[in-house]
Backbone as ProteinMPNN parsed JSONL, in Angstrom:
{"seq_chain_A": "MLMDTRPPRGSGGAEPWRDEPNRVAWRDPSTGLQCLVLRGPMGALNGYVRVPRDHVMHGLHARRRKVERLRVHGGITFAGCLGGRRMKRGHWFGFDCAHWRDLVPRMRDALEQFGEQLGSPMAFERDQVYRTVEYVRGECTDLAAQLAQMGKP", "coords_chain_A": {"N_chain_A": [[0.868, -1.154, 0.018], [0.583, 2.18, -0.872], [1.223, 5.196, 0.637], [0.737, 8.539, 0.892], [1.558, 10.896, 3.107], [1.891, 13.557, 3.588], [0.967, 16.604, 2.126], [1.765, 17.92, -1.235], [3.846, 20.801, -1.622], [3.404, 22.96, -3.358], [3.348, 24.346, -6.718], [5.481, 22.711, -8.791], [6.92, 22.591, -11.404], [9.899, 23.293, -12.914], [11.073, 22.6, -10.631], [10.787, 19.905, -9.161], [10.533, 18.972, -6.509], [8.753, 20.633, -5.23], [6.23, 19.696, -5.833], [6.063, 17.176, -4.828], [5.262, 14.694, -2.278], [6.269, 14.827, 1.197], [6.625, 12.596, 2.621], [6.399, 9.153, 2.078], [5.07, 6.034, 2.522], [5.13, 2.449, 2.382], [4.428, -1.072, 1.984], [6.606, -3.297, 0.605], [5.556, -5.238, -2.033], [6.843, -7.532, -3.049], [8.672, -8.435, -1.17], [7.64, -8.035, 1.329], [8.626, -6.267, 3.12], [8.772, -3.243, 5.052], [8.858, -0.007, 3.638], [10.098, 3.326, 3.314], [10.032, 6.764, 2.413], [11.435, 9.774, 3.186], [11.591, 13.298, 3.429], [14.41, 15.2, 3.998], [15.787, 17.83, 6.2], [17.127, 19.643, 4.493], [15.807, 19.4, 2.168], [16.41, 17.304, 0.471], [15.775, 13.854, -0.412], [15.42, 10.916, 1.621], [15.781, 7.406, 1.865], [14.416, 4.42, 3.309], [14.417, 1.072, 4.629], [12.862, -1.428, 6.505], [13.815, -4.11, 8.569], [12.726, -7.113, 10.189], [12.947, -8.301, 13.612], [13.958, -10.932, 13.64], [15.602, -11.073, 11.458], [18.735, -11.641, 9.77], [20.291, -9.335, 9.493], [19.402, -7.583, 11.37], [20.029, -5.17, 13.769], [22.593, -4.525, 13.008], [25.303, -2.249, 12.514], [25.769, 0.635, 10.403], [28.328, 0.697, 9.303], [29.302, -1.891, 9.21], [30.786, -4.65, 7.544], [29.037, -6.415, 6.144], [26.775, -4.786, 5.815], [27.826, -2.668, 4.323], [28.097, -3.87, 1.895], [25.637, -3.733, 0.699], [23.935, -2.451, -2.076], [23.005, 0.642, -2.954], [21.818, 3.955, -3.705], [24.454, 6.086, -3.137], [25.243, 4.525, -0.965], [24.699, 2.833, 2.197], [23.752, 4.964, 4.724], [22.546, 5.093, 7.153], [21.637, 3.109, 9.907], [19.509, 1.592, 12.144], [17.128, 2.46, 14.756], [14.351, 4.389, 13.799], [12.907, 7.58, 14.651], [9.915, 8.104, 16.666], [7.11, 6.268, 17.96], [5.85, 4.229, 16.387], [7.809, 3.583, 14.584], [9.862, 2.406, 15.961], [9.823, -0.354, 16.165], [11.612, -3.007, 14.912], [14.445, -2.812, 12.675], [15.991, -0.298, 10.852], [17.377, 0.353, 7.628], [19.025, 2.809, 5.839], [19.431, 5.405, 3.337], [20.682, 8.446, 1.835], [19.987, 11.217, -0.357], [21.832, 13.271, -0.775], [24.37, 13.684, -1.811], [27.527, 14.212, -3.526], [26.974, 15.674, -6.591], [24.243, 15.325, -6.326], [21.316, 17.177, -6.454], [20.462, 19.315, -4.012], [17.689, 20.757, -2.669], [17.487, 23.033, -0.742], [20.129, 23.8, -0.52], [20.63, 24.625, -3.103], [18.896, 26.821, -3.122], [20.228, 28.442, -1.227], [22.644, 28.89, -2.632], [21.736, 30.375, -4.77], [20.811, 32.621, -3.4], [23.137, 33.658, -2.167], [24.947, 33.77, -4.208], [26.487, 35.807, -5.522], [28.492, 36.357, -3.679], [29.743, 33.897, -3.451], [30.85, 33.297, -5.863], [30.318, 31.656, -8.931], [27.524, 30.068, -8.7], [25.847, 28.66, -10.417], [27.421, 27.165, -12.126], [28.227, 25.193, -10.474], [25.834, 23.892, -10.023], [25.17, 22.792, -12.488], [25.877, 20.087, -13.157], [24.414, 18.673, -11.362], [21.841, 16.428, -10.115], [18.489, 16.131, -9.326], [17.072, 13.843, -7.075], [14.203, 12.17, -7.355], [10.997, 11.387, -5.78], [10.002, 9.1, -6.995], [12.388, 7.931, -7.969], [13.747, 7.427, -5.519], [11.921, 5.66, -4.346], [12.271, 3.475, -6.081], [14.928, 2.799, -5.498], [14.6, 2.064, -2.814], [12.979, -0.234, -3.163], [14.786, -1.894, -4.491], [16.744, -2.12, -2.501], [15.202, -3.395, -0.536], [14.81, -5.883, -1.794], [17.447, -6.856, -1.838], [17.96, -7.056, 0.94], [15.963, -8.924, 1.655], [16.914, -11.147, 0.33], [19.28, -11.611, 1.697], [18.257, -12.336, 4.136], [17.305, -14.875, 3.897], [17.587, -18.346, 4.787]], "CA_chain_A": [[0.004, -0.007, 0.004], [1.307, 3.436, -0.992], [0.549, 6.183, 1.488], [1.353, 9.878, 0.925], [0.981, 11.422, 4.342], [1.964, 15.005, 3.64], [0.602, 17.128, 0.799], [2.765, 18.695, -1.902], [3.947, 22.16, -1.072], [3.193, 23.988, -4.358], [3.52, 23.898, -8.101], [6.915, 22.531, -8.974], [7.474, 22.93, -12.665], [11.292, 22.884, -13.028], [11.465, 22.247, -9.334], [9.857, 18.84, -8.849], [10.359, 18.76, -5.068], [7.618, 21.426, -4.774], [4.989, 18.952, -6.101], [6.173, 15.859, -4.224], [5.002, 14.571, -0.848], [7.428, 14.807, 2.074], [6.683, 11.279, 3.223], [5.699, 8.076, 1.387], [5.336, 4.718, 3.175], [4.459, 1.315, 1.772], [5.033, -2.4, 2.221], [7.024, -3.811, -0.689], [4.754, -6.475, -2.301], [7.677, -8.665, -3.392], [9.451, -8.894, -0.004], [6.876, -7.86, 2.563], [9.38, -5.342, 4.029], [8.316, -1.859, 5.066], [9.722, 0.986, 2.978], [9.748, 4.708, 3.672], [10.758, 7.874, 1.838], [11.274, 10.957, 3.971], [12.351, 14.459, 3.013], [15.279, 15.749, 5.069], [15.684, 19.248, 6.453], [17.645, 20.432, 3.405], [14.938, 19.158, 1.021], [16.76, 16.065, -0.206], [15.05, 12.694, 0.084], [16.069, 9.772, 2.231], [14.994, 6.155, 1.72], [14.591, 3.47, 4.39], [13.743, -0.23, 4.6], [12.85, -2.03, 7.835], [13.891, -5.565, 8.675], [12.194, -7.567, 11.474], [13.909, -8.713, 14.651], [14.565, -12.234, 13.343], [16.412, -10.978, 10.202], [20.164, -11.7, 10.055], [20.91, -7.988, 9.464], [18.85, -6.777, 12.425], [20.934, -4.669, 14.779], [23.952, -4.247, 12.462], [25.676, -0.851, 12.336], [25.944, 0.999, 9.019], [29.707, 0.48, 8.833], [29.671, -3.282, 9.23], [31.105, -5.071, 6.193], [27.817, -6.952, 5.512], [25.9, -3.655, 5.48], [28.473, -1.903, 3.276], [27.91, -4.601, 0.611], [24.336, -3.383, 0.098], [24.049, -1.5, -3.206], [21.931, 1.64, -3.003], [22.328, 5.3, -4.02], [25.336, 6.69, -2.151], [25.573, 3.575, 0.076], [23.916, 2.915, 3.431], [24.22, 5.993, 5.618], [21.839, 4.957, 8.379], [21.14, 1.791, 10.367], [19.034, 1.679, 13.535], [15.723, 2.794, 14.963], [13.88, 5.713, 13.426], [12.102, 8.188, 15.717], [8.517, 7.828, 16.716], [6.771, 4.99, 18.493], [5.548, 3.226, 15.368], [9.007, 3.273, 13.829], [10.864, 1.768, 16.758], [9.846, -1.776, 15.977], [12.426, -3.398, 13.782], [15.744, -2.128, 12.443], [15.899, 0.373, 9.547], [18.55, 0.68, 6.837], [18.637, 3.963, 5.017], [20.376, 6.143, 2.476], [20.232, 9.788, 1.546], [20.235, 11.744, -1.679], [22.519, 14.584, -0.579], [25.783, 13.37, -2.095], [28.112, 14.941, -4.617], [26.194, 15.648, -7.816], [22.823, 15.31, -6.022], [20.779, 18.505, -6.234], [19.799, 19.455, -2.697], [16.905, 21.969, -2.907], [17.793, 24.234, 0.077], [21.486, 24.184, -0.877], [20.431, 25.368, -4.348], [18.34, 28.151, -2.732], [21.323, 29.247, -0.609], [23.627, 29.257, -3.664], [21.077, 31.482, -5.511], [20.739, 33.827, -2.546], [24.483, 34.188, -1.88], [25.745, 33.493, -5.381], [27.461, 36.852, -5.828], [29.586, 36.244, -2.706], [30.378, 32.612, -3.578], [31.329, 33.035, -7.216], [29.306, 31.252, -9.9], [26.826, 28.893, -8.199], [25.173, 27.897, -11.495], [28.397, 26.2, -12.619], [28.216, 24.082, -9.473], [24.56, 23.196, -10.164], [24.949, 22.239, -13.822], [26.047, 18.63, -13.158], [23.631, 18.062, -10.289], [20.595, 15.758, -10.487], [17.551, 15.955, -8.23], [16.562, 12.497, -6.917], [12.763, 12.308, -7.124], [10.352, 10.367, -4.963], [9.932, 7.814, -7.755], [13.717, 7.406, -7.983], [14.048, 6.915, -4.167], [11.109, 4.462, -4.193], [12.928, 2.417, -6.825], [16.099, 2.408, -4.698], [14.098, 1.373, -1.658], [12.57, -1.51, -3.627], [15.997, -2.671, -4.771], [17.323, -2.412, -1.207], [14.377, -4.445, 0.11], [15.105, -7.152, -2.463], [18.752, -7.31, -1.327], [17.79, -7.473, 2.346], [15.158, -10.131, 1.71], [17.758, -12.243, -0.114], [20.246, -11.892, 2.776], [17.555, -12.895, 5.286], [16.969, -16.29, 3.632], [18.582, -19.301, 5.329]], "C_chain_A": [[0.888, 1.256, -0.023], [0.521, 4.476, -0.207], [1.365, 7.492, 1.462], [0.728, 10.591, 2.103], [1.139, 12.954, 4.457], [1.727, 15.519, 2.25], [1.779, 17.803, 0.114], [2.748, 20.128, -1.449], [3.703, 23.263, -2.119], [3.337, 23.468, -5.745], [4.968, 23.871, -8.431], [7.501, 22.982, -10.256], [8.88, 22.397, -12.799], [11.857, 22.465, -11.689], [10.575, 21.133, -8.803], [9.599, 18.617, -7.377], [9.157, 19.607, -4.53], [6.279, 20.721, -4.965], [5.002, 17.591, -5.437], [5.742, 15.85, -2.757], [6.329, 14.537, -0.074], [7.647, 13.457, 2.69], [5.838, 10.296, 2.454], [6.083, 6.794, 2.098], [4.51, 3.639, 2.489], [5.129, 0.02, 2.199], [5.339, -2.922, 0.83], [6.302, -5.153, -0.958], [5.628, -7.716, -2.55], [8.368, -9.285, -2.142], [8.66, -8.814, 1.302], [7.552, -6.893, 3.532], [8.768, -3.959, 3.949], [9.339, -0.957, 4.392], [9.163, 2.392, 3.301], [10.637, 5.677, 2.926], [10.406, 9.087, 2.684], [12.106, 12.111, 3.43], [13.138, 14.976, 4.193], [15.18, 17.242, 5.19], [16.217, 20.146, 5.354], [16.894, 20.192, 2.107], [15.285, 17.929, 0.224], [15.979, 14.9, 0.419], [15.938, 11.642, 0.684], [15.18, 8.549, 2.056], [15.382, 5.177, 2.809], [13.854, 2.183, 4.12], [13.92, -0.87, 5.999], [12.929, -3.525, 7.751], [13.366, -5.984, 10.074], [13.306, -8.065, 12.42], [14.657, -9.987, 14.306], [15.437, -12.245, 12.043], [17.914, -10.988, 10.573], [20.898, -10.324, 10.087], [20.383, -7.123, 10.606], [19.936, -6.416, 13.455], [22.307, -4.339, 14.263], [24.126, -2.742, 12.246], [25.929, -0.606, 10.841], [27.34, 0.749, 8.481], [30.191, -0.956, 8.941], [29.866, -3.739, 7.786], [29.849, -5.614, 5.442], [26.898, -5.805, 4.996], [26.506, -2.874, 4.323], [28.368, -2.587, 1.915], [26.586, -4.303, -0.043], [24.521, -2.278, -0.943], [22.813, -0.608, -3.24], [22.57, 2.975, -3.265], [23.168, 5.845, -2.893], [25.767, 5.778, -0.997], [24.669, 3.788, 1.297], [24.554, 3.959, 4.355], [23.505, 5.981, 6.972], [21.466, 3.533, 8.693], [20.736, 1.917, 11.836], [17.566, 1.938, 13.605], [15.439, 4.226, 14.48], [13.036, 6.287, 14.526], [10.623, 7.846, 15.617], [8.197, 6.425, 17.195], [6.533, 3.927, 17.45], [6.761, 2.79, 14.636], [10.006, 2.468, 14.645], [10.913, 0.257, 16.634], [10.635, -2.122, 14.775], [13.657, -2.518, 13.66], [15.703, -1.602, 10.997], [17.261, 0.537, 8.938], [18.19, 1.787, 5.88], [19.803, 4.578, 4.252], [19.824, 7.548, 2.225], [20.613, 10.178, 0.112], [20.82, 13.15, -1.585], [23.994, 14.368, -0.753], [26.284, 14.296, -3.197], [27.338, 14.663, -5.887], [24.689, 15.438, -7.582], [22.423, 16.769, -5.81], [20.003, 18.507, -4.92], [19.07, 20.808, -2.709], [17.319, 23.2, -2.054], [19.24, 24.705, -0.131], [21.452, 25.031, -2.13], [19.899, 26.775, -4.023], [19.423, 29.027, -2.113], [22.335, 29.719, -1.663], [23.021, 30.413, -4.517], [21.09, 32.747, -4.707], [22.126, 34.459, -2.35], [25.438, 33.97, -3.038], [26.841, 34.551, -5.689], [28.705, 36.699, -4.919], [30.396, 34.978, -2.9], [31.024, 32.365, -4.953], [30.173, 32.69, -8.113], [28.599, 29.966, -9.422], [26.199, 28.049, -9.302], [26.131, 26.914, -12.122], [28.407, 24.97, -11.746], [26.973, 23.238, -9.713], [24.424, 22.439, -11.479], [25.005, 20.718, -13.869], [25.175, 17.914, -12.088], [22.294, 17.487, -10.826], [19.729, 15.686, -9.209], [17.012, 14.538, -8.217], [15.093, 12.544, -6.507], [12.218, 11.239, -6.22], [10.296, 9.052, -5.71], [11.332, 7.15, -7.817], [14.029, 6.709, -6.596], [13.202, 5.675, -3.879], [11.73, 3.223, -4.898], [14.126, 1.89, -6.066], [15.699, 1.624, -3.466], [13.669, -0.08, -2.038], [13.73, -2.437, -3.888], [16.669, -3.05, -3.449], [16.494, -3.491, -0.464], [14.633, -5.799, -0.472], [16.435, -7.721, -1.97], [18.656, -7.803, 0.117], [17.007, -8.742, 2.473], [16.016, -11.336, 1.311], [18.767, -12.625, 1.009], [19.556, -12.6, 3.97], [17.119, -14.332, 5.079], [18.056, -17.204, 4.189], [19.362, -20.011, 4.24]], "O_chain_A": [[1.844, 1.355, 0.746], [-0.692, 4.614, -0.37], [2.5, 7.55, 1.933], [-0.473, 10.863, 2.113], [0.559, 13.562, 5.356], [2.224, 14.942, 1.283], [2.714, 18.227, 0.794], [1.737, 20.615, -0.945], [3.798, 24.437, -1.761], [3.441, 22.258, -5.944], [5.639, 24.9, -8.362], [8.501, 23.7, -10.245], [9.073, 21.181, -12.8], [13.002, 22.02, -11.612], [9.659, 21.424, -8.034], [8.535, 18.114, -7.018], [8.621, 19.292, -3.467], [5.292, 21.096, -4.333], [3.987, 16.897, -5.493], [5.841, 16.868, -2.072], [7.381, 14.249, -0.646], [8.721, 13.18, 3.226], [4.665, 10.568, 2.194], [7.266, 6.493, 2.261], [3.372, 3.86, 2.075], [6.25, 0.02, 2.707], [4.457, -2.987, -0.026], [6.44, -6.093, -0.176], [5.19, -8.835, -2.285], [8.607, -10.492, -2.084], [9.008, -9.481, 2.277], [7.083, -6.724, 4.657], [8.295, -3.548, 2.89], [10.545, -1.134, 4.564], [7.968, 2.594, 3.519], [11.843, 5.462, 2.808], [9.232, 9.398, 2.88], [13.241, 11.893, 3.007], [12.585, 15.168, 5.276], [14.54, 17.878, 4.353], [15.813, 21.306, 5.27], [17.281, 20.71, 1.059], [14.504, 17.535, -0.643], [15.581, 14.939, 1.583], [17.095, 11.498, 0.288], [13.954, 8.658, 2.097], [16.548, 5.108, 3.196], [12.806, 2.176, 3.473], [15.008, -0.84, 6.575], [12.214, -4.154, 6.97], [13.562, -5.247, 11.04], [14.461, -8.215, 12.019], [15.837, -10.129, 14.627], [15.925, -13.29, 11.615], [18.304, -10.402, 11.583], [21.988, -10.205, 10.648], [20.881, -6.013, 10.794], [20.662, -7.286, 13.936], [23.143, -3.894, 15.049], [23.188, -2.054, 11.84], [26.263, -1.535, 10.105], [27.499, 0.6, 7.269], [31.384, -1.213, 8.778], [29.172, -3.255, 6.892], [29.639, -5.308, 4.268], [26.341, -5.872, 3.9], [25.778, -2.455, 3.424], [28.536, -1.934, 0.885], [26.411, -4.586, -1.228], [25.2, -1.284, -0.686], [21.708, -1.071, -3.526], [23.776, 3.12, -3.063], [22.657, 6.053, -1.793], [26.558, 6.187, -0.146], [23.971, 4.796, 1.402], [25.725, 3.856, 4.718], [23.832, 6.784, 7.846], [21.013, 2.811, 7.805], [21.549, 2.311, 12.672], [16.829, 1.681, 12.653], [16.215, 5.146, 14.739], [12.472, 5.514, 15.3], [10.154, 7.356, 14.59], [8.924, 5.483, 16.878], [6.989, 2.797, 17.627], [6.762, 1.687, 14.089], [10.928, 1.892, 14.067], [11.928, -0.358, 16.96], [10.374, -1.592, 13.696], [13.868, -1.599, 14.451], [15.423, -2.345, 10.056], [18.221, 0.833, 9.65], [17.174, 1.719, 5.189], [20.975, 4.296, 4.502], [18.629, 7.792, 2.39], [21.45, 9.54, -0.526], [20.352, 14.084, -2.236], [24.793, 14.819, 0.068], [25.51, 15.087, -3.737], [27.079, 13.504, -6.211], [23.929, 15.378, -8.549], [23.092, 17.507, -5.087], [19.018, 17.787, -4.756], [19.702, 21.864, -2.753], [17.482, 24.291, -2.6], [19.539, 25.883, 0.062], [22.155, 26.037, -2.224], [20.372, 27.775, -4.562], [19.528, 30.212, -2.432], [22.826, 30.845, -1.579], [23.746, 31.319, -4.927], [21.344, 33.828, -5.239], [22.252, 35.684, -2.37], [26.652, 33.989, -2.834], [27.963, 34.21, -6.065], [29.833, 36.897, -5.371], [31.582, 34.942, -2.572], [31.667, 31.337, -5.164], [29.141, 33.358, -8.071], [29.066, 28.871, -9.735], [26.038, 26.84, -9.135], [25.679, 25.885, -12.624], [28.575, 23.847, -12.224], [27.031, 22.012, -9.624], [23.615, 21.515, -11.562], [24.211, 20.116, -14.591], [25.222, 16.691, -11.957], [21.721, 17.964, -11.805], [20.189, 15.238, -8.158], [16.535, 14.061, -9.247], [14.792, 12.938, -5.381], [12.915, 10.269, -5.921], [10.52, 7.995, -5.12], [11.43, 5.927, -7.724], [14.504, 5.574, -6.548], [13.683, 4.735, -3.246], [11.709, 2.107, -4.379], [14.332, 0.679, -5.989], [16.353, 0.648, -3.1], [13.969, -1.026, -1.309], [13.679, -3.621, -3.554], [17.117, -4.186, -3.293], [17.06, -4.389, 0.159], [14.675, -6.786, 0.262], [16.545, -8.92, -1.713], [19.21, -8.846, 0.464], [17.333, -9.579, 3.314], [15.871, -12.418, 1.879], [19.055, -13.802, 1.227], [20.188, -13.357, 4.706], [16.606, -14.953, 6.01], [19.25, -16.918, 4.097], [20.227, -20.836, 4.538]]}, "name": "protein", "num_of_chains": 1, "seq": "MLMDTRPPRGSGGAEPWRDEPNRVAWRDPSTGLQCLVLRGPMGALNGYVRVPRDHVMHGLHARRRKVERLRVHGGITFAGCLGGRRMKRGHWFGFDCAHWRDLVPRMRDALEQFGEQLGSPMAFERDQVYRTVEYVRGECTDLAAQLAQMGKP"}
């Protein structure tokens, strides 16, 4: 089930983040694992997948070799409990879309605002790509498949 829990913030046009929800949660139909997309404070999206307590990866830190083998955008940057009572059950693995060459909306706004003082911000932005909700959902689905495969005996 796909659930958009926060409304879009305006008309996006060339700025797709203005039309996207800030939170999308669903259970992956292929693996049964919970998936979540959340917008971070700088406007970039983060993706998460939850494994149950009996999963072989449950409780592992993001820098463990097994975890580092997971292939997802920018690598796993989070492993643990997410905030909120409903999120504390299980262990979440997550990644963010605020890496080199990722367009981070609020960073872009700051570069536009202070561009004169920083030099040419548009040259910096030219090679950047905004990672949309659909992109992050795809990465979460791929991550869920990898985690499901690792959890099999």
